[in-house]
MDTraj code that builds the backbone (N, CA, C; nanometers):
import mdtraj as md
import numpy as np

residues = "UNK UNK UNK UNK UNK UNK UNK UNK UNK UNK UNK UNK UNK UNK UNK UNK UNK UNK UNK UNK UNK UNK UNK UNK UNK UNK UNK UNK UNK UNK UNK UNK UNK UNK UNK UNK UNK UNK UNK UNK UNK UNK UNK UNK UNK UNK UNK UNK UNK UNK UNK UNK UNK UNK UNK UNK UNK UNK UNK UNK UNK UNK UNK UNK UNK UNK UNK UNK UNK UNK UNK UNK UNK UNK UNK UNK UNK UNK UNK UNK UNK UNK UNK UNK UNK UNK UNK UNK UNK UNK UNK UNK UNK UNK UNK UNK UNK UNK UNK UNK UNK UNK UNK UNK UNK UNK".split()
xyz = np.array([
    [17.9245, 10.3532, 24.3463],
    [17.7957, 10.3977, 24.3002],
    [17.7197, 10.2783, 24.2431],
    [17.5959, 10.2642, 24.2831],
    [17.5133, 10.1530, 24.2383],
    [17.4531, 10.1826, 24.1022],
    [17.4539, 10.0805, 24.0222],
    [17.3927, 10.0925, 23.8908],
    [17.2432, 10.0691, 23.9027],
    [17.1696, 10.1553, 23.8433],
    [17.0238, 10.1436, 23.8500],
    [16.9772, 10.0409, 23.7467],
    [16.8979, 9.9482, 23.7910],
    [16.8476, 9.8428, 23.7037],
    [16.7066, 9.8782, 23.6616],
    [16.6883, 9.8798, 23.5330],
    [16.5549, 9.9059, 23.4796],
    [16.4826, 9.7732, 23.4665],
    [16.3686, 9.7602, 23.5301],
    [16.2976, 9.6321, 23.5212],
    [16.2488, 9.6068, 23.3786],
    [16.2564, 9.4807, 23.3414],
    [16.2076, 9.4415, 23.2100],
    [16.0565, 9.4227, 23.2142],
    [15.9980, 9.4520, 23.1031],
    [15.8543, 9.4260, 23.0926],
    [15.8353, 9.2744, 23.0888],
    [15.7348, 9.2251, 23.1560],
    [15.7138, 9.0803, 23.1539],
    [15.6813, 9.0331, 23.0126],
    [15.7317, 8.9142, 22.9810],
    [15.7019, 8.8570, 22.8494],
    [15.5549, 8.8182, 22.8446],
    [15.4922, 8.8488, 22.7341],
    [15.3521, 8.8070, 22.7231],
    [15.3452, 8.6547, 22.7157],
    [15.2473, 8.5996, 22.7819],
    [15.2292, 8.4549, 22.7780],
    [15.1672, 8.4161, 22.6452],
    [15.2066, 8.3015, 22.5977],
    [15.1493, 8.2502, 22.4739],
    [15.0081, 8.2008, 22.5000],
    [14.9245, 8.2115, 22.3985],
    [14.7920, 8.1528, 22.4095],
    [14.8085, 8.0011, 22.4156],
    [14.7051, 7.9320, 22.4557],
    [14.7103, 7.7861, 22.4648],
    [14.7478, 7.7264, 22.3299],
    [14.6838, 7.7739, 22.2237],
    [14.7120, 7.7165, 22.0924],
    [14.8521, 7.7521, 22.0426],
    [14.8995, 7.8721, 22.0731],
    [15.0360, 7.9082, 22.0335],
    [15.1383, 7.8246, 22.1104],
    [15.1075, 7.7914, 22.2352],
    [15.1962, 7.7050, 22.3124],
    [15.1948, 7.5632, 22.2558],
    [15.0763, 7.5160, 22.2166],
    [15.0670, 7.3834, 22.1544],
    [15.1480, 7.3805, 22.0240],
    [15.1381, 7.4891, 21.9460],
    [15.2166, 7.4981, 21.8224],
    [15.3661, 7.4918, 21.8526],
    [15.4110, 7.5709, 21.9486],
    [15.5535, 7.5749, 21.9824],
    [15.6023, 7.4386, 22.0312],
    [15.5241, 7.3757, 22.1174],
    [15.5625, 7.2436, 22.1683],
    [15.5582, 7.1386, 22.0567],
    [15.4575, 7.1481, 21.9703],
    [15.4479, 7.0558, 21.8580],
    [15.5645, 7.0716, 21.7621],
    [15.6035, 7.1955, 21.7355],
    [15.7183, 7.2230, 21.6478],
    [15.8457, 7.1633, 21.7070],
    [15.8657, 7.1844, 21.8378],
    [15.9850, 7.1292, 21.9034],
    [15.9870, 6.9771, 21.8943],
    [15.8720, 6.9145, 21.9197],
    [15.8635, 6.7683, 21.9126],
    [15.8900, 6.7191, 21.7702],
    [15.8349, 6.7881, 21.6716],
    [15.8557, 6.7504, 21.5317],
    [16.0031, 6.7592, 21.4959],
    [16.0680, 6.8681, 21.5342],
    [16.2100, 6.8858, 21.5039],
    [16.2967, 6.7837, 21.5760],
    [16.2503, 6.7356, 21.6913],
    [16.3242, 6.6350, 21.7675],
    [16.2956, 6.4935, 21.7172],
    [16.2065, 6.4827, 21.6185],
    [16.1734, 6.3514, 21.5650],
    [16.0718, 6.2741, 21.6473],
    [16.0090, 6.3422, 21.7402],
    [15.9074, 6.2793, 21.8257],
    [15.7714, 6.2956, 21.7584],
    [15.7501, 6.2168, 21.6519],
    [15.6342, 6.2372, 21.5662],
    [15.5019, 6.2117, 21.6364],
    [15.4957, 6.1110, 21.7213],
    [15.3712, 6.0808, 21.7914],
    [15.3317, 6.1955, 21.8845],
    [15.4294, 6.2465, 21.9572],
    [15.4039, 6.3594, 22.0472],
    [15.3649, 6.4829, 21.9681],
    [15.4377, 6.5100, 21.8603],
    [15.4077, 6.6264, 21.7761],
    [15.2664, 6.6163, 21.7202],
    [15.2286, 6.4992, 21.6730],
    [15.0954, 6.4811, 21.6159],
    [14.9872, 6.5095, 21.7197],
    [15.0031, 6.4568, 21.8392],
    [14.9040, 6.4803, 21.9456],
    [14.8903, 6.6288, 21.9766],
    [15.0030, 6.6967, 21.9900],
    [15.0008, 6.8394, 22.0237],
    [14.9387, 6.9226, 21.9122],
    [14.9770, 6.8943, 21.7885],
    [14.9276, 6.9739, 21.6760],
    [14.7809, 6.9459, 21.6457],
    [14.7375, 6.8212, 21.6632],
    [14.5949, 6.7910, 21.6466],
    [14.5121, 6.8599, 21.7546],
    [14.5672, 6.8660, 21.8752],
    [14.4970, 6.9376, 21.9827],
    [14.4892, 7.0862, 21.9486],
    [14.5942, 7.1395, 21.8892],
    [14.5971, 7.2798, 21.8490],
    [14.4830, 7.3101, 21.7518],
    [14.4683, 7.2281, 21.6460],
    [14.3633, 7.2563, 21.5487],
    [14.2248, 7.2196, 21.6006],
    [14.2174, 7.1318, 21.7007],
    [14.0881, 7.1034, 21.7633],
    [14.0428, 7.2246, 21.8451],
    [14.1382, 7.2875, 21.9129],
    [14.1086, 7.4062, 21.9941],
    [14.0795, 7.5284, 21.9066],
    [14.1558, 7.5399, 21.7982],
    [14.1420, 7.6558, 21.7086],
    [14.1571, 7.6067, 21.5646],
    [14.0463, 7.5678, 21.5018],
    [14.0517, 7.5089, 21.3676],
    [14.1189, 7.5956, 21.2616],
    [14.1250, 7.7252, 21.2827],
    [14.1864, 7.8141, 21.1837],
    [14.3288, 7.8555, 21.2207],
    [14.3967, 7.7749, 21.2994],
    [14.5362, 7.8033, 21.3364],
    [14.6252, 7.7539, 21.2227],
    [14.6567, 7.8448, 21.1318],
    [14.7264, 7.8099, 21.0074],
    [14.8592, 7.7388, 21.0316],
    [14.9380, 7.7873, 21.1243],
    [15.0707, 7.7291, 21.1457],
    [15.0625, 7.5839, 21.1913],
    [14.9633, 7.5519, 21.2710],
    [14.9474, 7.4122, 21.3142],
    [14.9095, 7.3237, 21.1958],
    [14.8278, 7.3764, 21.1049],
    [14.7955, 7.2999, 20.9845],
    [14.9207, 7.2777, 20.8996],
    [15.0029, 7.3788, 20.8859],
    [15.1253, 7.3637, 20.8076],
    [15.2162, 7.2583, 20.8688],
    [15.2331, 7.2651, 21.0001],
    [15.3193, 7.1674, 21.0675],
    [15.2626, 7.0255, 21.0561],
    [15.1304, 7.0126, 21.0606],
    [15.0704, 6.8807, 21.0395],
    [15.0963, 6.8329, 20.8970],
    [15.0943, 6.9237, 20.8001],
    [15.1292, 6.8858, 20.6639],
    [15.2709, 6.8305, 20.6558],
    [15.3638, 6.8965, 20.7219],
    [15.5027, 6.8503, 20.7251],
    [15.5111, 6.7141, 20.7934],
    [15.4447, 6.7019, 20.9079],
    [15.4491, 6.5778, 20.9842],
    [15.3969, 6.4606, 20.9014],
    [15.2798, 6.4767, 20.8407],
    [15.2228, 6.3664, 20.7636],
    [15.3039, 6.3378, 20.6377],
    [15.3648, 6.4389, 20.5776],
    [15.4529, 6.4145, 20.4631],
    [15.5717, 6.3296, 20.5061],
    [15.6236, 6.3555, 20.6252],
    [15.7385, 6.2781, 20.6735],
    [15.6994, 6.1336, 20.7044],
    [15.5701, 6.1105, 20.7258],
    [15.5196, 5.9751, 20.7515],
    [15.4638, 5.9112, 20.6233],
    [15.4851, 5.9775, 20.5097],
    [15.4343, 5.9312, 20.3800],
    [15.2829, 5.9152, 20.3785],
    [15.2140, 5.9975, 20.4545],
    [15.0673, 5.9995, 20.4552],
    [15.0236, 6.1186, 20.3696],
    [15.0271, 6.0982, 20.2384],
    [15.0023, 6.2069, 20.1439],
    [14.8638, 6.2666, 20.1605],
    [14.7644, 6.1823, 20.1797],
    [14.6269, 6.2333, 20.1894],
    [14.6116, 6.3322, 20.3050],
    [14.6574, 6.2935, 20.4224],
    [14.6448, 6.3858, 20.5370],
    [14.7391, 6.5045, 20.5240],
    [14.8563, 6.4819, 20.4667],
    [14.9497, 6.5923, 20.4454],
    [14.8852, 6.6993, 20.3569],
    [14.8271, 6.6558, 20.2458],
    [14.7637, 6.7507, 20.1539],
    [14.6458, 6.8229, 20.2186],
    [14.5698, 6.7497, 20.2969],
    [14.4552, 6.8110, 20.3663],
    [14.5013, 6.9305, 20.4494],
    [14.6086, 6.9141, 20.5233],
    [14.6560, 7.0225, 20.6109],
    [14.7309, 7.1309, 20.5337],
    [14.8066, 7.0920, 20.4316],
    [14.8718, 7.1941, 20.3489],
    [14.7670, 7.2818, 20.2801],
    [14.6615, 7.2209, 20.2284],
    [14.5555, 7.2986, 20.1611],
    [14.4863, 7.3928, 20.2590],
    [14.4618, 7.3447, 20.3793],
    [14.3980, 7.4308, 20.4795],
    [14.4893, 7.5487, 20.5132],
    [14.6193, 7.5216, 20.5241],
    [14.7155, 7.6282, 20.5522],
    [14.7095, 7.7372, 20.4449],
    [14.7133, 7.6969, 20.3186],
    [14.7118, 7.7937, 20.2081],
    [14.5772, 7.8662, 20.2013],
    [14.4701, 7.7965, 20.2344],
    [14.3382, 7.8607, 20.2389],
    [14.3362, 7.9699, 20.3456],
    [14.3952, 7.9406, 20.4606],
    [14.3939, 8.0355, 20.5721],
    [14.4945, 8.1486, 20.5546],
    [14.6067, 8.1195, 20.4904],
    [14.7132, 8.2195, 20.4748],
    [14.7619, 8.2227, 20.3304],
    [14.6765, 8.2654, 20.2374],
    [14.7148, 8.2626, 20.0958],
    [14.8325, 8.3528, 20.0614],
    [14.8599, 8.4516, 20.1447],
    [14.9705, 8.5439, 20.1179],
    [15.0909, 8.5188, 20.2073],
    [15.0946, 8.4053, 20.2739],
    [15.2089, 8.3740, 20.3598],
    [15.3364, 8.3689, 20.2756],
    [15.4500, 8.4031, 20.3352],
    [15.5756, 8.4036, 20.2589],
    [15.6070, 8.2700, 20.1916],
    [15.5626, 8.1602, 20.2510],
    [15.5914, 8.0282, 20.1943],
    [15.4717, 7.9674, 20.1213],
    [15.3658, 8.0442, 20.0989],
    [15.2439, 7.9907, 20.0382],
    [15.2694, 7.9344, 19.8981],
    [15.3510, 8.0019, 19.8179],
    [15.3789, 7.9507, 19.6834],
    [15.4539, 7.8173, 19.6902],
    [15.5453, 7.8066, 19.7842],
    [15.6200, 7.6805, 19.7997],
    [15.5257, 7.5684, 19.8421],
    [15.4331, 7.5982, 19.9325],
    [15.3370, 7.4971, 19.9769],
    [15.2432, 7.4604, 19.8621],
    [15.2022, 7.5589, 19.7832],
    [15.1186, 7.5289, 19.6650],
    [15.1917, 7.4348, 19.5691],
    [15.3218, 7.4542, 19.5529],
    [15.4009, 7.3666, 19.4657],
    [15.4060, 7.2253, 19.5238],
    [15.4207, 7.2134, 19.6531],
    [15.4203, 7.0810, 19.7173],
    [15.2874, 7.0119, 19.6884],
    [15.1788, 7.0866, 19.7022],
    [15.0447, 7.0311, 19.6764],
    [15.0346, 6.9876, 19.5304],
    [15.0735, 7.0756, 19.4387],
    [15.0641, 7.0442, 19.2952],
    [15.1496, 6.9228, 19.2595],
    [15.2709, 6.9160, 19.3138],
    [15.3594, 6.8021, 19.2861],
    [15.2983, 6.6725, 19.3382],
    [15.2425, 6.6757, 19.4573],
    [15.1834, 6.5553, 19.5163],
    [15.0599, 6.5115, 19.4393],
    [14.9799, 6.6082, 19.3971],
    [14.8590, 6.5740, 19.3220],
    [14.8909, 6.5312, 19.1797],
    [15.0087, 6.5689, 19.1327],
    [15.0511, 6.5290, 18.9996],
    [15.1216, 6.3950, 18.9985],
    [15.1275, 6.3306, 19.1145],
    [15.1876, 6.1978, 19.1207],
    [15.3293, 6.1962, 19.1754],
    [15.3868, 6.3129, 19.2018],
    [15.5210, 6.3159, 19.2587],
    [15.5127, 6.2740, 19.4044],
    [15.6215, 6.2243, 19.4581],
    [15.6217, 6.1849, 19.5982],
    [15.6127, 6.3085, 19.6849],
    [15.5573, 6.2925, 19.8054],
    [15.5403, 6.4044, 19.8976],
    [15.6737, 6.4638, 19.9349],
    [15.6826, 6.5936, 19.9362],
    [15.8067, 6.6627, 19.9709],
    [15.7878, 6.7392, 20.0996],
    [15.8964, 6.7621, 20.1655],
    [15.8962, 6.8422, 20.2869],
    [15.9455, 6.9811, 20.2535],
    [15.8753, 7.0845, 20.2982],
    [15.9256, 7.2191, 20.2739],
    [16.0412, 7.2521, 20.3640],
])
top = md.Topology()
chain = top.add_chain()
for i, resn in enumerate(residues, 1):
    res = top.add_residue(resn, chain, resSeq=i)
    for name in ("N", "CA", "C"):
        top.add_atom(name, md.element.get_by_symbol(name[0]), res)
traj = md.Trajectory(xyz[None], top)
């Protein structure tokens, strides 16, 4: 007796900016900072209010000790997603950096 196979629903395709975010995240985690930066900057150029891309840019610039740009993107992230689960942690990173502490990675 043959087993009946139920077809799966096709996976929804990611939007261009969500794909840029995913690729940028992968590049960042792989340590490919130049590639990650290009992808994430393209993400926010395409969609300036893409909060996750701003957060990832904050992480990227913090890892490069570029506090000014890191803070710019962390602040934009918190502005766009003030109730995000990690918003308080990002606010602390901002406060620590503005208080003279070295940039931290969340």
